C-alpha positions in Angstrom: -32.0 24.3 29.8 -34.1 23.1 33.1 -37.6 20.9 32.7 -40.6 23.6 33.9 -40.8 20.2 36.1 -39.2 18.6 39.1 -41.3 15.8 39.2 -44.2 14.1 36.7 -46.0 10.9 37.3 -47.4 9.5 34.1 -49.9 6.8 34.3 -48.2 5.0 37.0 -49.4 1.7 38.2 -47.4 -0.2 41.4 -48.0 -3.0 43.6 -47.2 -3.8 47.1 -44.2 -6.3 48.0 -46.2 -9.1 47.6 -47.7 -8.0 44.4 -51.0 -7.1 45.1 -51.7 -3.9 42.8 -52.5 -0.5 44.7 -53.0 2.1 42.4 -53.2 2.4 38.6 -52.8 5.6 36.2 -51.8 7.8 39.2 -51.1 11.0 37.6 -49.0 14.5 39.2 -46.8 17.2 38.5 -44.7 18.8 40.7 -42.8 22.2 39.6 -40.8 24.0 41.7 -41.9 26.4 44.5 -44.7 23.7 44.8 -45.9 21.1 47.8 -47.7 17.6 46.5 -49.4 16.3 49.3 -50.1 12.6 48.8 -53.1 11.3 50.7 -55.3 8.0 51.0 -56.8 5.3 53.3 -54.6 2.9 55.3 -53.1 0.4 52.6 -53.4 2.8 49.7 -50.0 2.8 49.2 -48.7 5.9 50.1 -45.1 4.8 51.8 -44.9 2.7 48.3 -45.6 5.8 46.1 -42.7 7.4 47.6 -40.3 4.8 47.0 -41.0 4.2 43.3 -40.8 7.9 43.2 -37.4 7.5 44.7 -36.6 4.8 42.2 -36.1 2.0 45.5 -39.5 0.1 43.4 -40.1 -0.5 40.1 -43.5 0.4 38.8 -45.7 -2.3 37.2 -46.8 0.4 34.6 -45.9 3.9 33.5 -43.0 6.6 34.1 -41.2 8.2 36.9 -39.5 11.3 35.6 -37.4 12.8 38.2 -35.7 15.8 37.3 -33.5 15.9 40.0 -30.4 14.3 40.6 -29.8 11.9 43.7 -27.8 13.8 45.5 -30.0 16.5 45.5 -32.8 14.6 47.2 -33.8 13.8 50.6 -36.0 11.1 52.2 -37.5 10.9 55.5 -39.4 7.5 55.9 -41.6 7.3 58.7 -39.8 7.0 62.1 -41.7 3.9 63.3 -40.5 2.1 59.9 -37.1 3.2 60.7 -36.3 2.3 64.0 -32.9 1.8 64.9 -30.8 2.1 67.6 -27.4 4.5 67.6 -24.9 5.2 70.2 -24.5 8.4 69.2 -25.8 12.2 70.8 -28.5 14.0 68.3 -25.8 16.4 67.3 -23.9 13.6 66.1 -26.3 12.1 64.0 -26.9 15.8 62.4 -23.0 15.8 61.9 -22.3 12.8 60.4 -25.9 13.5 57.8 -24.0 17.1 57.0 -22.1 18.0 53.5 -20.0 20.5 54.1 -19.1 20.4 57.7 -21.4 20.3 60.6 -22.2 23.9 62.0 -24.4 23.8 65.1 -25.7 27.6 64.9 -27.2 26.7 61.7 -29.3 23.5 63.1 -30.2 25.8 65.8 -31.4 28.6 63.8 -33.9 26.5 62.2 -35.6 26.1 65.7 -36.5 22.4 65.6 -33.8 21.4 68.4 -32.4 23.6 71.7 -28.5 23.3 72.4 -30.0 20.7 75.4 -31.5 18.5 72.8 -28.0 18.0 70.8 -26.7 16.5 73.7 -29.3 13.8 74.5 -28.9 10.2 73.0 -30.2 8.9 70.2 -31.5 5.5 71.7 -32.9 7.5 75.0 -34.6 10.6 72.9 -38.5 10.7 72.3 -39.9 10.1 69.1 -40.3 13.9 68.7 -36.9 14.6 69.3 -35.4 12.0 66.7 -38.1 13.6 63.9 -37.0 16.7 64.7 -33.1 15.8 64.5 -33.8 14.2 60.9 -35.8 16.6 59.7 -33.2 19.2 61.0 -30.0 17.0 59.3 -32.3 16.9 56.1 -32.9 20.7 55.5 -29.3 21.2 56.2 -28.2 19.3 53.4 -30.3 22.0 51.2 -31.6 19.6 48.7 -33.9 20.5 45.6 -36.6 17.8 46.5 -37.5 17.1 50.0 -39.8 13.6 50.3 -41.5 12.9 53.7 -43.6 10.3 55.2 -45.5 11.5 57.8 -43.1 14.4 59.1 -46.1 15.2 61.8 -45.9 12.3 63.6 -44.5 12.5 66.9 -44.8 16.1 67.3 -47.1 18.1 69.1 -49.1 20.7 68.1 -46.0 23.5 68.4 -43.7 21.2 66.5 -46.3 20.5 63.9 -46.6 24.4 63.6 -42.7 25.1 63.4 -42.7 22.1 61.1 -45.0 23.7 58.7 -43.0 26.9 58.8 -40.3 25.6 58.1 -41.9 23.7 54.7 -42.9 27.2 53.8 -39.6 28.7 54.0 -37.7 25.9 52.3 -40.2 25.7 49.2 -39.9 29.6 48.9 -36.2 29.5 49.7 -34.7 28.3 46.4 -35.1 28.6 42.3 -35.6 24.8 42.2 -36.9 23.5 45.4 -40.1 21.6 46.1 -41.8 19.0 48.7 -43.5 15.5 48.6 -44.9 14.6 51.6 -47.4 11.8 52.8 -49.6 14.1 55.5 -53.3 13.7 57.2 -52.9 17.3 58.1 -55.3 19.8 56.0 -54.0 21.1 53.0 -54.2 25.0 54.1 -52.1 23.6 57.1 -49.1 22.7 55.5 -47.7 26.0 55.7 -48.2 29.2 57.7 -47.1 30.9 54.4 -49.5 30.5 51.7 -48.2 27.4 49.6 -48.1 26.2 45.6 -49.7 23.2 47.1 -51.6 20.3 45.8 -53.3 17.4 46.8 -52.9 13.8 45.4 -55.8 11.3 46.7 -54.4 7.8 46.1 -58.3 6.8 46.7 -59.1 8.0 43.2 -56.4 5.4 41.8 -57.2 2.1 44.4 -57.0 -0.7 42.4 
């Protein structure tokens, strides 16, 4: 029998890479069909929290109960923190990360990219085009949990609206789907459809 939650943070305390405590006693429960929006001032440890959730950084205390296997989690770091050069087109990037074969029609149906974008070289594409490519790749893999760090960065207003709609469609489109995202957008703007969304303000747990 499945647990009633996909993710639970129980009295979580964690530190920055230099050992400085960032947050103490963080509590949150994320169930299927829900979106957890992580907020907080600069330096509050939002990105570090995502790494702790993913098991890439060990907490100083407390527990992360993640009821989703690694193969069913997709993580999109901040693009500025994952800058890399690839001798590939945007279509190649989507193709390499696709499971079960690359379907260009499915990629285009998401609406983030047009056919002309797929022919662009990754190294010369704009930040917005790269961001849309990575999100398209993640959505095509049909994960149970999407973990997104500032997914609206580099996007214009139209791109932001489309991403909100896609995230709304994502969590509503499966029995066990949820999203964790760091975002400065207003909570009621996360999706065009009504979402079961909650806000986790790390400022409340700052050390």
